[in-house]
C-alpha positions in Angstrom: 402.3 250.7 43.0 405.2 248.6 41.2 404.6 250.6 38.1 405.7 253.8 39.7 409.3 252.6 40.2 409.9 253.5 36.7 409.1 257.3 37.6 411.7 257.4 40.3 414.1 260.1 38.8 417.7 258.9 38.2 420.4 259.7 40.5 422.3 262.3 38.3 418.9 264.4 38.3 418.6 264.3 41.9 421.9 265.6 42.2 421.0 268.8 40.3 418.2 269.6 42.4 418.7 272.7 44.8 417.8 270.6 47.9 421.1 268.3 47.1 423.3 271.3 47.4 421.5 273.0 50.4 421.9 269.7 52.3 425.6 269.3 51.5 426.1 272.7 52.6 424.0 272.5 55.8 425.6 269.2 57.2 429.2 269.8 55.8 429.1 266.7 53.4 431.1 266.4 50.2 429.4 265.4 47.0 430.5 261.7 47.2 429.5 261.3 50.8 425.9 263.0 50.2 425.5 261.1 47.0 425.7 257.8 48.8 422.9 258.7 51.2 420.8 259.5 48.6 421.4 256.3 46.7 420.5 254.6 50.0 417.2 256.4 50.3 416.1 255.8 46.9 417.0 252.1 47.0 414.9 252.0 50.1 412.0 253.8 48.3 412.3 251.4 45.5 412.0 248.6 47.6 408.8 249.7 49.5 407.1 250.4 46.1 408.1 247.0 44.8 406.6 245.5 48.1 403.8 247.8 47.8 404.1 249.2 51.3 405.3 252.8 50.2 403.2 255.3 52.2 404.6 258.7 50.7 403.9 260.6 47.6 404.1 258.6 44.5 406.9 259.1 41.7 406.4 261.7 39.3 405.6 264.8 41.3 407.6 267.4 42.9 406.4 266.4 46.1 407.6 262.8 45.6 411.2 264.8 45.1 410.5 266.8 48.4 410.0 263.5 50.3 413.2 261.9 49.0 415.2 264.8 50.4 413.3 264.7 53.7 414.2 261.0 54.0 417.5 261.8 53.0 417.9 264.7 55.7 416.7 262.0 58.3 419.0 259.7 57.1 421.9 262.1 57.5 420.9 262.9 61.1 420.9 259.3 61.9 424.3 258.4 60.3 426.1 261.5 61.8 424.5 261.3 65.2 426.8 260.4 68.4 425.8 257.0 70.0 428.1 257.7 73.0 426.2 260.7 74.7 426.4 262.4 77.9 423.9 261.4 80.4 422.9 262.7 84.0 423.1 260.0 86.5 420.3 260.6 89.0 420.2 257.4 90.6 422.7 258.0 93.5 425.1 255.1 92.5 428.5 257.1 92.2 430.5 254.3 90.4 427.5 253.3 87.7 429.5 250.8 85.5 426.7 251.2 82.9 427.0 254.9 83.1 430.9 255.0 82.7 431.9 254.9 86.3 434.2 257.8 87.4 433.7 261.2 86.0 436.9 263.0 85.8 437.9 265.9 87.6 438.2 269.4 85.8 441.9 269.3 86.4 442.1 266.0 84.8 439.9 267.0 81.6 441.7 270.3 81.2 445.0 267.9 80.9 443.3 265.7 78.4 442.3 268.3 76.0 445.4 270.2 75.9 447.2 266.6 75.2 444.8 265.6 72.7 444.6 268.8 70.5 448.6 269.0 70.7 451.7 267.3 70.0 453.0 266.0 73.3 456.2 264.5 74.8 454.6 261.1 74.8 457.9 259.3 74.2 460.2 261.9 74.0 462.6 263.3 76.8 462.8 266.9 76.3 466.1 267.8 78.1 468.1 264.9 76.2 466.1 265.4 73.1 465.8 261.7 72.6 463.2 259.0 72.9 461.7 258.2 76.2 459.1 255.9 77.9 455.4 256.6 78.2 455.5 255.0 81.6 457.5 257.9 82.9 454.5 260.3 83.2 452.8 258.8 86.0 455.3 256.5 87.5 456.7 259.2 89.7 453.2 260.2 91.0 452.1 256.5 91.8 455.5 256.1 93.7 455.1 259.3 95.7 451.3 258.3 96.4 451.8 254.6 97.3 455.4 254.4 98.4 456.1 251.7 95.7 459.4 251.4 94.3 458.1 251.2 90.8 455.0 251.6 88.8 453.4 251.1 85.4 449.9 251.6 83.8 448.0 249.2 81.5 444.5 249.6 80.0 442.4 248.0 82.8 443.0 246.2 86.2 441.9 242.9 84.3 444.7 243.5 82.0 446.9 244.3 85.0 446.2 240.7 86.7 446.8 239.0 83.2 450.2 240.6 82.6 451.3 239.9 86.0 450.4 236.4 86.0 451.6 235.8 82.6 455.1 237.7 83.3 455.7 236.6 86.9 454.2 233.1 87.0 453.7 231.2 83.5 453.9 227.6 83.9 454.4 228.1 87.8 451.9 227.7 90.7 450.0 230.6 92.0 448.1 229.5 95.4 444.8 231.3 95.9 442.3 230.9 98.7 439.0 229.3 97.2 437.0 232.1 98.9 438.9 234.6 96.8 438.4 233.0 93.6 435.8 235.8 92.1 433.9 236.7 89.2 433.4 240.1 88.2 431.5 242.1 85.5 431.5 240.6 82.1 432.1 237.0 83.3 435.9 237.7 84.3 437.0 235.0 86.7 440.3 234.7 88.5 440.4 231.0 87.5 439.9 231.6 83.9 442.3 234.6 83.6 445.1 232.4 85.4 444.1 229.6 83.0 444.7 231.8 79.8 448.0 233.3 81.4 449.6 230.1 81.6 449.9 230.0 85.4 448.8 227.0 87.2 446.1 227.6 89.8 446.4 226.0 93.4 443.3 226.5 95.4 443.4 226.1 99.1 441.0 226.5 102.0 437.1 226.4 101.5 435.1 229.1 100.4 434.2 230.5 103.7 437.6 229.5 105.6 441.3 229.3 104.7 444.1 229.1 107.4 447.5 229.6 107.1 448.5 226.0 107.3 446.4 225.7 103.7 448.8 228.1 102.3 452.1 226.6 103.9 450.9 223.0 102.9 450.5 223.9 99.2 453.7 225.6 98.7 456.4 223.7 96.6 459.4 223.9 94.6 457.0 224.9 91.6 455.4 227.8 93.6 456.0 231.4 92.2 453.3 233.4 93.8 450.8 233.7 96.8 448.0 235.8 95.2 445.3 237.5 97.3 442.3 238.9 95.8 440.5 241.7 97.4 436.9 240.7 97.3 435.6 244.1 96.6 432.4 243.2 94.9 430.9 241.0 97.6 431.3 240.2 101.3 431.1 236.7 103.0 430.0 237.0 106.6 429.3 234.6 109.4 431.6 231.7 110.0 434.6 232.9 108.1 438.4 232.8 108.2 441.0 234.4 106.0 444.8 234.9 106.1 446.0 238.3 106.7 448.4 239.9 104.1 451.3 240.2 106.9 451.0 236.1 107.5 451.3 235.7 103.7 454.1 237.8 103.3 456.0 236.2 106.3 455.5 232.9 104.6 456.7 234.1 101.2 459.9 235.3 102.8 460.8 231.9 104.2 460.9 230.9 100.4 463.3 232.5 98.3 461.5 231.8 95.1 457.9 233.1 96.0 456.6 236.6 95.8 453.1 238.0 97.1 450.7 239.7 94.8 447.5 241.4 96.0 444.6 242.2 93.3 443.2 245.3 95.4 440.3 245.7 92.7 439.2 249.2 93.4 442.1 250.6 94.6 441.7 253.2 97.1 444.8 256.0 97.6 442.3 257.9 100.0 441.4 256.5 103.5 437.5 256.5 103.2 437.5 254.3 106.3 438.3 257.5 108.2 434.9 259.0 107.4 433.3 255.7 108.4 433.1 254.8 104.7 433.5 251.2 104.0 437.0 249.3 104.8 438.8 249.3 101.5 442.4 248.8 101.9 444.6 252.0 100.9 447.4 251.0 98.5 450.0 252.5 100.4 449.3 250.7 103.7 449.5 247.3 101.7 452.7 247.9 100.4 453.9 248.9 103.6 453.2 245.1 104.9 456.0 243.9 102.4 453.6 243.1 99.3 455.8 242.6 96.5 453.4 243.8 93.8 449.8 245.1 93.7 447.6 246.1 91.0 444.1 248.1 91.0 441.5 250.3 88.9 441.8 253.7 87.8 438.3 254.6 87.3 436.8 253.4 90.6 437.6 254.7 94.0 440.5 256.5 92.6 438.2 258.7 90.5 440.2 258.7 87.3 440.1 257.2 83.7 439.8 253.4 83.2 443.4 251.8 83.6 445.0 249.1 85.6 447.7 250.5 87.8 450.6 248.0 89.0 452.9 249.2 91.8 455.8 247.3 93.6 459.3 246.3 93.7 461.4 247.6 90.9 462.8 244.4 89.7 459.3 242.9 89.2 457.9 246.0 87.5 461.0 246.0 85.3 460.0 242.4 84.1 456.5 243.7 83.2 457.8 246.5 81.4 460.0 244.4 79.0 457.3 241.7 78.4 455.7 241.7 74.9 452.3 242.1 76.3 453.3 245.6 77.8 453.1 247.1 74.2 449.5 245.2 73.6 448.0 246.5 77.0 449.6 250.0 77.0 447.3 253.1 77.4 447.1 256.1 75.2 448.2 259.5 75.7 444.6 260.8 76.7 444.4 257.9 79.4 448.0 258.9 80.6 446.9 262.6 81.0 443.6 261.9 82.8 445.4 259.7 85.2 448.3 262.3 85.7 445.9 265.1 86.0 444.0 262.9 88.7 447.1 261.9 90.6 448.2 265.5 90.8 445.1 266.4 92.7 446.0 263.7 95.3 449.6 265.1 95.5 448.3 268.7 96.2 446.5 267.3 99.3 443.2 267.1 101.2 441.5 270.3 99.7 442.7 269.2 96.0 441.3 265.8 96.3 437.9 266.9 96.7 438.0 268.2 93.4 437.7 264.8 92.3 434.2 263.8 91.7 434.1 260.6 93.0 435.7 261.5 95.9 433.4 264.6 96.6 430.3 262.6 96.1 431.3 259.8 98.4 432.3 262.3 101.1 429.2 264.5 100.8 427.1 264.6 104.0 423.2 263.6 104.4 422.8 267.2 105.3 424.5 268.6 102.3 422.2 266.5 100.2 419.4 267.4 102.3 420.1 271.2 101.3 420.4 270.5 97.6 417.1 268.3 97.5 414.8 271.1 99.1 416.3 273.8 97.0 415.7 271.7 94.0 412.3 270.9 94.9 411.6 274.5 95.4 412.9 275.4 92.3 411.0 272.9 90.3 408.0 273.6 92.2 408.3 277.2 91.1 408.4 276.5 87.6 405.7 273.7 87.3 402.9 272.3 89.4 402.3 269.0 87.4 404.2 266.9 89.6 403.9 266.0 93.3 407.3 266.2 95.1 408.2 264.7 98.2 411.6 264.6 100.3 412.4 261.1 101.4 415.2 259.9 103.5 417.1 256.9 101.6 420.6 255.4 100.7 422.7 256.1 97.8 425.5 253.3 96.6 429.1 253.4 95.5 428.6 251.0 92.6 431.1 249.6 90.3 431.3 246.6 92.2 432.8 248.4 95.2 432.1 248.5 98.9 428.7 246.5 98.2 427.8 246.5 101.9 428.2 250.4 102.0 424.8 252.4 102.1 425.4 256.3 102.0 422.6 258.1 103.9 421.3 260.4 101.5 417.8 262.5 100.4 415.9 261.8 97.3 413.1 263.6 95.6 410.3 261.4 95.0 408.3 262.4 91.8 404.7 261.3 91.0 402.7 262.6 88.2 398.9 262.3 88.1 398.7 261.3 84.3 401.9 259.5 83.8 403.0 256.4 85.5 406.7 255.9 86.8 408.0 253.7 83.8 406.5 256.1 81.3 408.0 259.2 83.0 411.1 257.4 83.3 411.2 256.7 79.9 410.4 260.2 78.8 413.3 261.4 81.1 415.9 258.8 79.1 414.6 259.3 75.7 412.9 262.9 75.5 415.6 264.9 77.5 418.7 266.7 76.4 421.0 265.2 78.1 419.0 262.1 79.2 418.2 261.6 82.9 418.5 258.4 84.4 416.5 257.8 87.5 415.4 254.9 90.1 411.8 253.8 90.3 410.4 252.6 93.4 406.5 252.1 94.3 405.6 253.8 91.3 407.7 256.8 92.0 410.6 258.6 90.3 413.5 258.9 92.9 416.1 261.7 92.0 419.3 261.1 94.0 421.4 264.4 93.7 424.5 263.0 95.2 425.4 261.6 91.8 424.1 264.8 90.1 426.7 267.6 89.6 425.4 271.1 90.7 425.7 272.7 87.3 423.4 269.8 86.1 420.4 270.5 88.2 419.3 273.0 85.7 419.0 270.4 83.2 416.9 268.1 85.0 414.5 270.8 86.2 413.9 271.9 82.6 413.5 268.2 81.5 410.5 268.0 84.2 409.4 271.3 82.7 409.4 270.2 79.2 407.7 267.0 80.0 404.7 268.8 81.8 404.0 271.0 78.7 403.7 267.9 76.7 
């Protein structure tokens, strides 16, 4: 087989073949771009011939040249395919970290598209005709929704924590309860980020109990901050004690040099507790207690893009804005557009807030999900009889390290197939569907929870099952 290597046509001959120009036209490639791919394919084929593992037509025939261009087309498709793809989240986990957390509202997406495809006044004051600040675009909205004196946005809440500690407590002491030294996804630890920031961690209390006198005994001339970390991704129950925010504020007020910072994590602007969903603190209410500065995520309970939102006293926010890290951690125009669109829905009030998918999905009632579930089953059964469908009561999750103890009553469609195991069916839904459908597996059944599936996506899910049933 090695002897056939010399019969591989040179690249300049392949360039003259009509398949070369057809592929260039079909995929919109210029000469050099396609030429590189053809060279790569020819090198691969040559290597397989030399290793006696080539399984195609041998060089020296028209069929071989045809196979070269068939391989080239496959390489083109592999090269120019998106790796970041839309998927349908049928798991019932609303803020699924692996699947991108919050879906944006139509308001936010419309604003992103308009901003992305045009020039914008990102850092330009139209009235004055001079340079402006990108902070201005959402600051007024955050102030209005939280009651804060000032606000700014960085690229995520971990960045917000780092910036606050670095700018306001570097080389100074920050007192934190041991029960709040959390680790979140990606091995992000409060203790580690504090060490990186240059702040000096002072741990007080125990894992399950921290008292006011623990803080008071630790406050000294080098103390810059009392830090409270909302443990949104876990709960400690039983024999526990923590210090209320009000008590921390009172302690800090007794010291001229100490501020109170609360890392709220998920950061709710809407009171989900009024619907019996968790007990996440609302940002506005926390700031009312006298906390100097807070930070929270944009892509969790708020329902916007990934961002770290910082709100609080103006003199502190001004320090953050002037810090060198503010430029390092700043967000781009598309993030600001998505966040502005999301916040405007909050400003418009209760009806507009439910245009935000996260809010809508969290507040969807069990009866609403039940109605959608039975309609889905009826439609799927009408179009294929290859699956056994059963409606079952179950629970959805909030996800994203948020409200870990909260279970949202729901209905799921349990799907079984005579000839396909649940694992294989789940794989087919992931890999043979466009878009891919991500599901749960329980007791050799596929579970479809429509809480996290947009209504307009239901037809895609049905079409996928129909396609699988046809083999």
